[in-house]
N, C-alpha and C positions, 0 to 999 in steps of 0.2 A: 850103810843104807843102800838102798834099791832105787836107781831112777827108771823112771818109767814115761816114755816120749809119747806123747798125742800121736794117733795115727795118722791125722793130718795136721801139718806147723809149716811155717815159714813162706817162703817167697812166692807169690802167685802168679800165672802166666803173664797178667798184666804188667808186673813190674820185670818177670823176666825178659819178656818183648821189649821194654823201652830199655832196659841194659842193652842186650843183644844190639837195639839201634844205636846207642851211643858209642859201643865198640868198635860199629862197623863207622864211624867217623873220622876221616885222616887228618882232617885239619879243626882241632879244635878252638884253637883262639881266634877263630871266625863265626862260631855258636854260639849266641847266648841262651842259657837256660830259662826259660820262664816260669820262673819260683823253685820251687825245691823240686829235682826229678823223683826222690822218694824221700820221705821222713826219716830218713836214715844216716846220723853223723858219719859212719864208718864212708855211706857211697858217696858222701856229697867230698868231703874229704879225698878221695879217690880222684872225684871229676875235678876239683879246684889243681890238685896235684898235675893232671894233665893238661890244663890251662884254657878250660870252658869257662865263659865268662857266666854269671848268674845274677837273676833281677829277683830282686825280693818279693815276696808272694803277693804284699799288699803296696806294693808300689807299680806306678804306671809311666815310667820314664820307656820313650823309645829307643830300644837297645843301639849302641852303635854297631856292632856286629853288622855284616849282611844277610846273617840266617839267624831264626831264631826255633828254637826246640819246644814244641808245647810238650808238657809233661803227660804221665798214665792220668793225673787228675783231671786234665781237661781244661778247656778255657769257652769262654761264650764266642757265638759266631761275630757278636759283635766287638770283640778284643781283637778276633781274627780278622775280620775287616779292617780294621785299624793299623794291624801290622802289616797288613799287605798295601794297604794304602801310601803307608811309609815306606814302600818297596823293598820289604823284607820276603825272604825266602821262608816260607815255613816247612818246619820238620816236623811232622805230626805223630806223637807214641800215645795218644790218648787211649786208654782202653776202652775197648768195643763195647765193655759192658757200662760204663761210663758214658759212652755216646747214647748207649742206648736209654739211658733216664733222660738226658737230652731229648731226644726223639721224642720221649713219648711226654713227657712235661710240656712242650711244645703242641703235640697233637692235643693234649687234653685241654689246652687254651685255645686252639683252633675251633673245639666242638662246644666251647661257651662255659668250661668251667674254670673257676680262678683257680690257681694250681697252691696246694701246700706242699713244702720240701721238709720232711724229716731228716734233721741232722744239725750239724754244728752252723752256728750262724756266720764265724769266722773261718770255715775251713775252705780251702783253694775250690774243691771240688762243688761246695755248694754255692758258692758267687760265680762259678763257671755257668750252672744251671741256672741260676735267678737272673741273671742277665740279660736274656734274652726274653723274660716275661715281663709283662705289663704291670703286674701288682701282685707279686707271690707273697707268699706266708711261709716264715720257717719257722719250724718248732722242735726244739731240742728237749722237750718234755710233755709230759700231759700238762703240768702247772701253765704252760704255755697258750694253752689254747682257750681260745674266746667263743662268742658268739658273733658272728659277722652277716651280714645284710644279704648276701649273695644266695641264688638257689641251686647253683651247683656248683661241686666242690671236686676235685681229682687230685689225689695224694699221690707223691712218690718219694721215695726213701735215697736218703745217700748211698752208697753201694756198699759201705763198711757200718751202717748202722747194725742194732742188733733188734732181734725177735722181738727179746725182752724190755726193750725203748719201745718198737714200732707198736707192737700189739696196744699196748694203754693208749697212746696217743689217736690211733686210728678213731678206739671206743671213744676218748673223750670228746672228738670232734664231733662225732655221729650223735653223743648225747647230748652236746652243748648246740646242735644245729639241726636239730628235728626238723625243722620246716625245710632242710634243702637235702635235695640229692646229694649222696659223698660215694663217690667210686675210687677206689684202693687200687694201685698198680703197684704189687710188690716188687721194687727195683733193687732189692739187697743183692749183692753179687753172691755167687756159688762157692767161690773160695774163702770167701768171709763166714757164711752158713756153715760151709764144710769144717773150719775151723774149730768154731764155736762147737757144733754137733761134736765133734773130736774130745776137746776139751771137758765137756759137759759127762761126757764117757768116760773117762781119766778121772774126774775130781773124788769121785766115792771111793777110788783105788789107792789115793794117796793121804800122806799127814800135810803137806806144804807144796807149793806150787811156785816153780820159776817160769818166768815170760821175758822172752826174748826179744829187743825191738827198740825202735827209735821212741824218745820220749814226747814226741811230739805227733807220733802216727796215731790217729784215731783209732784202727783196726786192734792196736797193741794193748790200747788203753781199755777196748771192750774187754779184752780178755784177760787182763788183769782185773777188770770189775768184776766180771763173771766167775774168778775165783774168790774174789772177797763174798759176795754174796753167795756163795755157797758156804762161807765161813773159815775156810782154809785161811793161814798166813801164805802169804803172796809177795814173793821178790821178782821187781821189775829193774831186769838189768840191761843195757844196750851191749855189752861185750864180756869178755870171761875176765878181764881185770878187776872189774867190779866184785868179782866175788870174794868171799871171805869163811874161811872153812867154820870159825864161831857161829856164823848164822844157821848153820844145820844141826847142832846138837842137839840129840835127844830124837832127830827125824829117822823114821826107819824106811819112807817110803816117800820118794821125791818127785813130783810131775815135773815135765818139761815139756813148753810149748812155745811159738813165736810167732811173729806178726808176718804179714804179707809183704812186709817189705824189706825183712832180715835174709842177710845172704846167707845160701847154705855154709860157707865155711866157718859164720861167725857163729852159727849152730853147733856145727864140728867142734869147734874150739870151748864153747860153754861146756857141751858135753864132756867132752876130753878133761876139762878142770874139774867137773862135779864127780866124775870118776875118781881122779885123784885125791880128791876129798874124802870120797868115803872109803877107798882104798888106804888111808892114813888113819882112820878112824881106829881108836882101843879096839883092843881083841876080843874083851869081854861083850857079851850080849847087851841088849839095847834095856832090857829089863833090869838087870845088874848093875848098869850104869846108873840108872834112874835110881833103884833102891840106894845105893851108895850115895847119890848128889843129884837128890832131887831138884830138876831146874824147868823154870818156862823156856818154852820154845823161842830163841831170839826175834824170829821174826814176828813173834805177835807183839811186841815192842815194848 
């Protein structure tokens, strides 16, 4: 089995910078992380071991610690002011590309647009964007689109959205609201776009795909969906321990990619495990093996 890695995969600069900021904190027990720093259970376990406090993403109690760390996903200005009013020191690791979405959305509203956010309704990034807006609309798919009375709409995207999702939603908004002016500002982040493009380049070259990343990670889920839409068997794992040799029977060329919150060490561990699985395969050729014992690829189900 040959293992082909996507040209662009794994951690983005926003997550990298957030982790660097966390590493520099000398007294973790005095800091509460506002939600999940990244949607990656391995990283979260490391933070817990260091003694950081964490507040639930959908819970709003004022932390007991003197400092609160804002994650790369960002928070609303309303929430930021609430924490400051409670006397908390704010350590801000908001990704600059997420900050840009906040700025664009508020600017659209100031110029008279009703703002539409393309993204997951319950995602922390989307909540941070919408909390500063008067009457935003959140759209997860084209099926959510309606006809609204306003004459001006401004559309932005959650940074980890995919073009395959965004394009039909924008088209549906315009079709259902022909009476209105619709301004679309593409705020999908460049690392997300690069990883999807690299994966799309990889897919025609492989028989199956392994995607590494947290199961709650939106951009990782999008990579999984990209592989599935292409028609490939896709295996989503969080770490190397989840790999089983029997899953790869009959696979000749395996693709590997990873979400933007996946640690480089995790990717390398998965890659090393896959190479070990490939090295342990029977010596006979794949065509001979299939002729002797025809089998459907286990990943297909």
